[in-house]
C-alpha positions in Angstrom: 101.8 30.1 44.8 102.2 31.3 48.5 103.6 29.0 51.2 100.3 28.7 53.5 102.6 28.0 56.5 104.7 31.1 56.2 102.7 33.2 53.8 105.5 33.9 51.8 106.0 33.5 47.8 107.5 30.2 46.9 110.2 30.5 44.1 110.3 27.6 41.5 112.0 27.0 38.3 110.0 28.2 35.1 109.4 25.0 32.8 109.8 27.0 29.6 112.7 29.3 30.1 114.5 27.4 33.0 114.7 30.7 35.0 113.8 30.8 38.7 110.7 32.7 39.3 110.1 35.5 42.1 107.3 33.3 43.6 104.6 36.0 42.5 101.9 35.2 40.3 98.9 37.1 38.8 96.1 35.4 36.9 98.5 32.6 36.2 101.4 34.6 34.9 104.7 34.2 37.0 107.4 36.8 37.3 110.7 35.8 36.3 113.5 36.5 38.6 115.9 37.6 35.7 119.0 39.7 36.7 119.2 43.4 35.7 121.1 44.0 32.5 124.6 44.9 33.4 124.5 48.2 31.3 121.6 49.3 33.6 123.4 48.6 36.6 126.5 50.3 35.6 124.5 53.4 34.6 122.8 53.3 38.0 126.1 52.8 39.8 127.6 55.8 37.7 124.5 57.9 38.9 125.3 57.3 42.4 129.1 58.3 42.1 127.9 61.5 40.0 125.4 62.4 42.8 128.2 62.0 45.6 130.7 63.9 43.7 128.0 66.7 43.0 127.3 66.9 46.8 131.0 67.3 47.3 131.9 70.0 44.5 128.7 71.9 44.2 126.1 73.6 46.5 123.6 71.1 47.4 122.7 70.7 50.9 120.5 73.2 52.6 121.1 74.2 56.4 119.5 76.3 59.1 121.6 79.5 58.1 122.5 78.8 54.6 123.7 75.8 52.2 126.7 73.9 51.6 129.1 75.7 49.2 130.7 72.9 47.5 134.5 72.7 47.0 134.2 74.6 43.5 132.3 77.4 45.3 130.1 77.9 42.3 126.8 79.9 42.5 124.2 80.0 39.7 122.7 83.0 41.3 125.9 84.9 41.3 126.9 83.9 37.9 123.3 85.2 36.8 123.8 88.3 38.6 127.0 89.0 36.8 125.5 88.2 33.3 122.7 90.6 34.0 125.1 93.4 35.0 127.0 93.0 31.8 123.9 92.8 29.9 122.6 96.0 31.7 125.9 97.9 31.0 125.6 96.8 27.2 122.0 97.9 27.0 122.8 101.1 28.9 125.3 102.2 26.4 123.1 101.5 23.5 120.2 103.1 25.3 122.2 106.3 25.7 122.9 106.2 22.1 119.2 106.0 21.3 118.5 109.0 23.7 121.2 111.1 22.1 120.1 110.3 18.6 116.9 111.6 16.9 114.4 109.5 15.5 115.4 110.2 12.1 119.2 109.6 13.1 118.3 106.3 14.5 116.6 105.0 11.4 119.5 106.1 9.2 122.0 104.5 11.4 121.9 100.6 10.6 123.3 99.6 13.9 121.0 101.9 16.1 118.3 100.9 13.9 118.9 97.0 14.5 119.2 97.6 18.2 115.9 99.8 18.2 114.0 97.1 16.2 115.2 94.3 18.5 114.4 96.1 21.6 111.2 97.5 20.2 109.8 94.1 19.2 110.4 92.7 22.8 108.5 95.9 24.3 105.6 95.7 22.0 105.2 92.0 22.7 105.3 92.7 26.4 103.0 95.8 26.4 101.0 96.4 23.2 100.2 93.0 21.9 97.4 92.4 24.2 95.4 95.2 22.3 97.2 95.6 19.0 97.8 91.7 18.5 101.1 89.8 18.1 101.8 91.2 14.8 100.3 94.7 15.4 97.4 93.9 13.0 94.8 95.0 15.4 91.2 94.1 15.8 87.6 95.6 16.1 88.3 98.7 18.4 92.1 98.4 18.2 93.8 100.1 15.4 96.1 98.2 12.9 99.6 99.3 13.2 100.9 97.7 9.9 99.0 99.5 7.4 99.4 103.4 6.5 96.0 104.3 8.0 96.5 106.6 10.9 94.1 108.6 12.9 96.8 111.1 14.5 99.5 110.7 11.8 102.0 107.9 11.0 105.4 109.8 10.8 108.1 109.2 13.6 107.1 112.2 15.7 103.4 111.7 15.5 103.7 107.9 16.6 106.2 108.9 19.4 103.8 111.6 20.5 100.9 109.1 20.8 102.8 106.5 22.5 104.2 109.1 24.9 100.9 110.9 25.9 98.2 108.6 24.9 94.7 109.0 23.6 91.9 110.1 26.3 94.4 108.7 28.7 94.3 111.5 31.5 97.7 112.8 30.4 97.6 116.5 30.4 98.8 116.5 26.7 96.8 113.6 25.6 95.3 113.2 22.0 91.7 114.2 22.5 88.9 113.5 20.0 85.1 113.1 20.7 82.7 111.4 18.4 79.2 112.7 19.6 76.4 110.2 20.6 74.0 111.5 18.1 71.3 108.9 18.9 71.8 108.2 22.5 71.9 111.8 23.4 69.1 112.6 21.1 71.2 115.0 18.9 69.6 113.7 15.8 66.5 111.7 15.4 66.3 107.9 14.6 65.4 108.7 11.0 68.3 111.0 10.7 70.9 108.7 12.2 69.5 105.9 9.7 69.9 108.2 6.9 73.5 109.3 8.0 74.3 105.5 8.0 73.6 105.2 4.2 75.4 108.3 3.5 78.6 107.1 5.3 78.1 103.9 3.4 77.9 105.8 0.0 81.1 107.7 1.1 83.0 104.4 1.1 81.8 103.9 -2.6 79.0 101.2 -1.7 75.5 101.0 -3.0 73.4 102.8 -0.6 69.8 104.3 -0.8 69.8 107.5 -2.9 67.0 109.3 -1.2 68.4 108.6 2.3 71.7 110.1 1.1 70.2 113.0 -0.3 68.5 113.7 3.0 71.4 113.1 5.1 73.7 115.3 2.9 72.8 118.7 4.7 73.0 116.8 8.0 76.4 115.5 7.6 77.6 119.0 6.5 76.2 120.5 9.5 77.2 117.9 12.1 80.0 115.9 10.8 81.9 117.8 8.3 83.7 120.0 11.0 85.8 116.9 12.1 85.6 114.5 9.0 85.8 117.1 6.4 83.3 118.2 3.8 84.1 115.1 1.4 84.5 112.8 4.7 88.3 112.2 4.2 89.0 113.0 7.8 91.4 115.1 9.6 94.7 113.6 11.4 94.8 117.0 13.4 91.6 116.1 15.4 91.9 112.3 15.2 88.9 112.1 12.8 89.0 109.0 10.6 88.8 109.0 6.8 85.2 107.7 6.0 85.9 107.2 2.3 88.3 104.2 2.5 87.7 100.6 3.5 89.5 100.9 6.9 87.1 100.8 9.9 88.1 101.0 13.6 84.7 99.7 14.7 83.6 97.7 11.8 82.3 99.0 8.3 78.8 97.2 8.0 75.7 99.0 8.3 74.9 97.9 11.7 78.6 98.8 13.1 78.2 102.2 11.3 74.8 102.9 12.7 76.2 101.8 16.2 78.9 104.2 15.9 76.8 107.1 15.1 74.1 106.3 17.7 76.6 105.6 20.7 79.9 107.4 19.4 82.5 105.0 20.6 85.7 106.3 21.9 88.5 104.1 22.9 91.5 104.8 25.3 95.4 104.6 24.5 97.4 104.7 27.7 100.2 106.9 28.2 103.6 105.3 28.6 105.5 108.4 29.5 105.8 107.4 33.0 106.2 103.7 32.5 109.1 103.8 29.8 112.2 105.9 29.7 113.0 108.0 26.7 115.2 105.1 25.2 112.4 102.6 25.5 109.9 104.9 23.8 112.1 105.6 21.0 113.0 102.1 20.3 109.2 101.3 20.3 108.5 104.1 17.9 111.0 103.0 15.5 109.7 99.4 15.5 106.1 100.4 14.9 107.1 103.0 12.2 109.3 100.2 10.4 106.4 97.6 10.7 104.2 100.2 9.1 106.1 100.3 5.9 108.1 103.3 7.4 105.6 106.0 6.0 
């Protein structure tokens, strides 16, 4: 308890443990004045010695025009700069090898391919995964890059060209395709769009209204076959998807198909030609090609 005359805690000996208290009391609980463990004190004193030694040996104290250099004159920033320079030199040599080799030669050379796959994975994660997903499996409106379904071709040269110029990107040589907005622009009536929805559903070997399919057959041949082909199997030369499989960029249910025919969605793939050098584009091409079963 506190001494009313001096308003200071009054220590006394604890009756149970025989240890002096600090004089502090909370809700009837008194604080024992036990000494700190020796190991704790030794660690504490050791930390003080280490800190003093660090201040002397290493850069530690800021100043008005710099900082204390320390007796060892070490610089983490300088060491990092050297490490980055060495890494850049190594990557530069490997990058030059990628530039000189063709895409086919890169895949045929185990060392070059290993480097391209490693670099490509990092590039893909930083720049492509936002749309195509971490594993490249895509999503609604974003192509799956791990299968063998390609709008513009899946061989090495086709992939490299798409990465370089993009799709509807504004690049002079960009891939260009246009799905008309048959309903929104009143190119077809609402009934014709409904019938075409059934026709496309039937193309992918699903149950559809036979009468609607028959009505839509001449409309498909007149309006859609020029890009998708007479049998609806698509055309990679113009980026027209195959309508007879089970792979759908914007969804394969009736509502999604109807929406696509009505509005004519068209995504954009950026051009990476001005952002990536030749070695980077080649590494990314090899990575995408390898993850798509190397078609």
